[in-house]
C-alpha positions in Angstrom: 0.0 0.0 0.0 1.1 3.5 -0.7 0.5 4.5 2.9 3.2 2.1 4.1 6.0 4.2 2.7 7.8 6.3 5.3 5.7 4.7 8.1 6.0 1.8 10.6 3.2 -0.6 11.3 3.1 -1.5 15.0 0.3 -4.1 14.6 2.6 -6.9 13.5 5.6 -8.8 14.9 6.9 -9.0 18.5 5.1 -6.7 21.0 8.3 -6.0 23.0 10.5 -5.5 20.0 8.0 -3.1 18.4 7.6 -1.0 21.5 11.3 -0.9 22.2 12.3 0.0 18.6 9.7 2.7 18.5 10.6 4.1 21.9 14.4 4.3 21.6 14.3 7.1 19.0 11.8 8.9 21.2 14.1 8.5 24.2 17.1 9.8 22.3 15.0 12.7 21.0 13.8 13.6 24.6 17.4 13.2 25.7 18.6 15.7 23.1 15.7 18.1 24.1 16.8 17.8 27.7 20.5 18.3 26.9 19.8 21.5 25.0 17.5 22.7 27.8 20.4 22.0 30.1 22.7 23.9 27.8 20.4 26.9 28.2 20.6 26.7 32.0 24.3 26.0 32.0 25.1 28.9 29.8 22.8 31.3 31.6 24.0 30.1 35.0 27.7 30.6 34.1 27.6 33.6 31.8 24.8 35.7 33.4 23.8 36.7 36.9 21.6 34.7 39.3 18.6 36.8 38.6 18.8 35.9 34.9 19.1 32.2 35.8 16.1 32.5 38.2 14.1 34.1 35.4 14.7 31.3 32.9 14.5 28.6 35.6 11.0 29.7 36.8 9.6 29.9 33.2 8.9 26.2 32.7 5.4 26.1 34.4 4.1 29.2 32.6 5.5 28.1 29.2 3.8 24.7 29.6 0.6 26.3 30.7 0.1 27.8 27.3 2.2 25.6 25.0 0.9 22.4 26.7 -2.7 23.1 25.8 -2.0 23.2 22.0 0.4 20.3 22.3 -2.4 18.3 23.9 -4.6 18.9 20.8 -1.6 17.7 18.7 -1.5 14.5 20.7 -5.2 14.0 20.1 -4.6 14.5 16.4 -1.9 11.8 16.5 -4.3 9.3 18.2 -6.9 9.9 15.4 -4.3 9.5 12.6 -2.9 6.3 14.3 -6.4 4.7 14.4 -7.0 5.4 10.7 -3.6 4.1 9.9 -4.1 0.9 11.9 -7.4 0.4 10.1 -5.7 0.9 6.7 -8.0 3.9 5.9 -5.6 5.9 3.6 -8.1 8.6 2.6 -8.9 9.6 6.2 -5.2 9.4 7.1 -4.5 12.0 4.5 -7.4 14.2 5.5 -6.5 14.0 9.2 -2.9 15.1 8.5 -3.9 18.2 6.5 -6.6 19.1 9.0 -4.1 18.9 11.8 -1.6 21.1 10.0 -4.2 23.7 9.3 -5.2 23.6 13.0 -1.5 24.2 13.8 -1.4 27.4 11.8 -4.5 28.7 13.6 -3.2 27.6 17.0 0.2 29.4 16.3 -1.6 32.8 16.0 -3.7 32.2 19.1 -0.7 31.2 21.2 1.3 34.2 20.1 -1.5 36.5 21.2 -2.2 34.8 24.5 1.5 34.7 25.4 2.3 38.3 24.5 -0.8 39.8 26.3 -1.2 37.6 29.4 2.3 36.3 30.3 3.5 39.5 32.0 0.3 39.7 34.1 0.6 36.0 35.1 4.3 36.5 36.1 3.2 39.3 38.5 0.5 37.0 40.0 3.2 34.4 40.5 5.0 36.9 42.8 8.2 36.8 40.7 10.6 39.0 42.7 11.2 42.5 41.3 14.8 41.9 40.6 13.8 39.0 38.4 10.5 40.2 36.9 11.9 42.4 34.1 14.1 39.6 32.7 11.3 37.1 33.0 9.0 39.4 31.0 11.6 39.9 28.3 12.2 36.2 28.0 8.5 35.4 27.5 7.9 38.2 25.0 10.6 36.9 22.7 9.6 33.2 23.3 5.9 33.8 22.4 6.7 36.1 19.5 8.2 33.0 17.9 5.7 30.5 19.3 4.6 29.4 15.8 7.9 27.5 15.5 7.1 25.5 18.6 3.5 24.8 17.7 4.2 23.6 14.2 7.2 21.5 15.3 5.0 19.6 17.7 2.2 19.2 15.1 4.6 17.7 12.6 6.2 15.5 15.2 2.8 14.1 16.3 1.9 13.3 12.7 5.2 11.4 12.1 4.9 9.5 15.3 1.3 8.6 14.6 2.5 6.9 11.4 5.1 5.0 13.2 8.1 7.2 12.2 10.0 8.1 15.4 13.4 8.1 13.7 13.4 11.1 11.4 12.1 13.5 14.2 15.2 12.4 16.1 17.5 13.4 13.3 15.9 16.8 13.1 16.0 17.3 16.8 19.7 16.4 16.8 20.4 19.2 14.3 18.3 21.8 16.2 20.0 20.8 19.5 23.4 21.5 18.1 22.2 24.8 16.6 20.6 25.8 20.0 23.8 25.1 21.9 25.9 27.0 19.5 23.5 30.0 19.5 23.3 29.9 23.3 27.1 30.2 23.6 27.2 32.9 20.9 24.3 35.0 22.1 24.7 34.7 25.9 28.4 34.1 26.4 29.6 36.0 23.3 27.2 38.8 22.8 26.0 39.0 26.5 22.4 39.2 25.6 21.3 37.3 28.8 17.8 35.9 28.8 17.0 37.5 25.4 19.8 35.4 23.9 18.5 32.2 25.4 15.0 32.9 24.1 16.1 33.8 20.5 18.3 30.7 20.4 15.3 28.5 21.3 13.0 30.1 18.7 15.5 29.7 15.9 16.4 26.1 16.7 12.8 25.0 17.1 12.0 26.8 13.8 14.7 24.8 12.1 13.2 21.5 13.4 9.8 22.5 12.1 11.2 23.4 8.6 13.1 20.1 8.4 9.9 18.1 9.3 7.9 20.1 6.7 10.5 19.5 4.0 10.5 15.7 4.6 6.7 15.6 4.6 6.5 17.6 1.4 8.9 15.2 -0.3 7.3 12.0 1.0 5.6 9.8 -1.6 3.3 8.1 0.9 0.3 9.3 2.8 2.6 11.5 5.0 3.0 13.9 2.1 1.7 17.4 2.7 0.2 19.4 -0.1 -0.7 23.0 0.5 -3.7 22.6 -1.8 -5.1 19.9 0.5 -5.0 22.1 3.6 -8.8 21.8 4.1 -10.7 21.9 7.3 -12.6 18.5 7.6 -15.1 19.1 10.4 -15.8 15.5 11.1 -12.1 14.7 11.6 -11.5 17.9 13.7 -14.4 16.9 15.9 -12.7 13.6 16.6 -9.3 15.4 17.1 -10.9 17.8 19.6 -12.7 15.0 21.3 -9.4 13.2 21.8 -7.1 16.2 22.1 -9.0 18.8 24.1 -9.0 16.7 27.3 -5.2 16.2 26.8 -4.8 20.0 26.3 -6.8 20.8 29.3 -4.9 18.2 31.3 -1.6 19.8 30.3 -2.9 23.2 31.3 -4.4 22.2 34.6 -1.2 20.4 35.6 0.6 23.7 34.8 -1.8 25.7 36.9 -1.0 23.5 39.8 2.7 23.8 39.1 2.3 27.6 38.7 0.8 27.7 42.2 3.7 25.6 43.5 6.2 27.8 41.8 4.5 30.9 43.3 5.1 29.4 46.8 8.7 28.6 45.8 9.2 32.2 44.6 8.1 33.4 48.1 11.3 31.9 49.5 13.4 34.1 47.3 15.7 33.9 44.3 17.9 31.1 45.7 14.9 28.9 46.2 13.9 29.7 42.6 17.4 28.8 41.4 17.5 25.6 43.5 14.1 24.5 42.2 15.1 25.4 38.6 18.3 23.2 39.0 16.2 20.3 40.3 13.8 20.7 37.4 16.7 20.3 34.9 17.8 17.1 36.6 14.2 15.9 36.8 14.0 16.3 33.1 16.0 13.1 32.7 13.4 11.0 34.5 10.8 12.5 32.2 12.7 11.2 29.1 11.7 7.6 29.3 8.4 8.4 30.9 7.2 10.8 28.2 8.7 8.6 25.5 6.8 5.6 26.7 3.6 7.6 27.1 3.8 8.7 23.5 4.6 5.1 22.4 1.6 3.7 24.3 -0.7 6.2 22.6 0.5 5.2 19.1 0.8 1.5 19.8 -2.5 1.1 21.5 -4.4 3.3 18.9 -2.9 1.5 15.9 -3.7 -2.0 17.3 -7.2 -1.1 18.4 -7.8 0.3 14.9 -6.6 -3.0 13.5 -8.8 -4.9 16.0 -5.7 -6.5 17.6 -7.2 -6.3 21.2 -5.0 -8.9 22.9 -1.9 -7.4 21.4 -2.9 -3.9 22.6 -3.4 -5.3 26.2 0.0 -7.0 26.2 1.7 -3.9 24.9 0.1 -1.9 27.7 1.4 -4.2 30.4 4.9 -4.3 28.9 5.1 -0.5 28.4 3.9 0.4 31.9 6.1 -2.1 33.6 9.2 -1.0 31.7 8.5 2.6 32.4 8.2 2.1 36.1 11.4 0.2 36.5 13.5 2.7 34.4 12.1 5.7 36.2 12.8 4.3 39.7 16.4 3.4 38.8 16.9 7.0 37.7 15.2 8.2 40.9 17.5 6.3 43.2 20.6 7.6 41.3 19.3 11.2 41.6 18.7 10.7 45.4 22.2 9.5 46.0 24.0 12.1 43.9 21.7 15.0 44.6 24.3 17.6 45.7 26.6 16.8 42.8 23.8 17.0 40.2 22.4 20.3 41.6 25.9 21.8 41.6 26.1 21.4 37.9 23.7 24.4 37.5 23.5 26.3 40.8 26.7 27.9 42.1 25.4 29.7 45.2 25.5 27.4 48.3 22.0 28.6 49.3 20.6 27.6 46.0 22.3 24.2 46.1 20.8 23.5 49.5 17.3 24.2 48.3 17.8 22.0 45.2 19.0 19.1 47.4 15.9 19.4 49.6 13.7 19.1 46.5 15.7 16.2 45.0 15.6 14.1 48.2 11.9 14.7 48.8 10.6 13.5 45.4 13.0 11.3 43.6 12.2 8.0 45.3 8.6 8.4 44.2 9.3 8.5 40.5 7.7 5.1 40.0 4.4 6.7 40.7 5.0 9.5 38.2 6.0 6.9 35.6 2.8 4.9 36.2 0.5 7.9 35.9 2.0 9.1 32.7 2.3 5.7 31.0 -1.3 4.9 32.0 -2.3 8.2 30.5 -0.7 7.1 27.2 -2.6 3.8 27.3 -6.0 5.5 28.0 -5.5 8.1 25.3 -4.7 5.3 22.8 -8.0 3.7 23.9 -9.8 6.9 23.1 -10.4 7.6 26.8 -8.6 10.9 27.0 -11.3 12.4 29.4 -10.2 10.0 32.2 -6.7 11.4 32.4 -8.0 15.0 32.1 -10.4 14.6 35.0 -7.9 12.7 37.2 -5.2 15.3 36.6 -7.7 18.2 37.1 -8.7 16.7 40.4 -5.3 15.7 41.9 -2.5 17.4 40.0 -4.3 20.7 40.0 -7.1 20.8 42.6 -5.6 18.7 45.4 -2.1 20.1 44.7 -3.2 23.7 45.0 -5.3 22.9 48.1 -2.4 21.1 49.8 0.1 23.8 49.1 -2.2 26.6 50.1 -3.1 25.0 53.4 0.1 23.1 54.3 2.5 26.0 53.8 0.6 28.0 56.4 0.9 25.2 58.9 4.4 24.2 58.1 6.0 27.3 56.5 9.2 25.5 55.2 10.4 24.8 51.7 10.1 21.0 52.1 6.4 21.4 52.6 6.1 22.7 49.1 8.2 19.8 47.7 5.8 17.2 49.1 3.0 18.4 46.8 4.3 16.2 44.1 4.7 12.7 45.7 1.3 13.1 47.4 -0.6 13.9 44.2 1.3 11.3 42.2 0.1 8.7 44.7 -3.5 9.7 44.5 -3.6 9.8 40.7 -1.9 6.4 40.4 -4.6 4.7 42.4 -7.3 6.1 40.1 -5.4 5.1 36.9 -4.9 1.6 38.2 -8.6 1.2 38.8 -9.5 2.4 35.3 -6.9 0.2 33.6 -8.2 -2.8 35.4 -11.7 -1.9 34.2 -10.8 -1.3 30.6 -12.9 -3.0 28.0 -10.3 -3.4 25.1 -12.8 -4.7 22.5 -15.2 -1.7 23.0 -12.6 0.9 23.9 -13.6 3.3 21.0 -17.3 3.1 21.3 -18.8 6.5 22.2 
């Protein structure tokens, strides 16, 4: 079939081999992403002042609050494309791809507007210290001015992964990572542009990735090929994309809302706490590499196999994927716990900041198996077309309970470690709910509305 060109069919062969071969490029891609995020932090931390480092370090939650919503829609689009692909429906695969790309263009404009107009106000609500605020605002203005590069990059990546191609996005990410590191050094260390240099480097490198993805999809001879003449809004497909992706987008955003509240409380402890938390976040990014890779794999693997009516294969893949993810995450967590001071010192130079970072590391790292279970279970449920379940669960625990806990507990125990415990507590609660839903999953009728 023409649609098999430039794609990988995950409905045939060994379950374990298929999952591993698809996941490895995703892991390498996430690793590259993390390394160039670390390069941002390292260059800022070593060639700018602590206020600049705090500004960039505290940006993650707010960036994901806006970017995460649109990326969630992209994930929903990937689930829909995977299902059509698994069923061998070439016509709808092509329509779904072009509808998703058109959505990305519209979403790019919306995200730019939202970021430019609302980010400064949100930063003030987050109680960012005055000596950090101006640099944080500058970083976000540049970042969101070029947000179309981030949105389109994620749209193209979701399409490729949905069709089983996790290898070419890795190549393009490798190129953009090298470019990002070079530009970071040039703009921040060489030109002394500070946070502005880090933001410009990110926009340019992400834009390069998006262009490389587009060029490949334009040259493809299979169903992956994009034709500008076919960029038509197919309402029935977009309804399905929204049905699958909107809960994922809301989920991403509500998680970020909870994290923004946590970050606000961290900010109240001053710039050293912000730097320590930011350093921990960079280290924690490594545990997210296999977790997010497996979550994405599960969405594609489960969706393709259910589309092909391979129900037992889908179930076996879920068990293997979740189990592997838990083991890998916990091994990383133990290593992070043991070597916490050494890892934090990579980014933070002030002893006060290092102390805060170590507190955060040694509070949460041994609970990474719960984080892994929740995310990989989310991937399975999205692949089953049940994206509302993760949304409601995350809304309840990773936003609602997390915000309630931090708001109340910090007044009773006003120490930094109290804030850190927000994560293990809410990971535990969400894991119990996800386990219940997985045990109740009806694989044969998973897609029935």
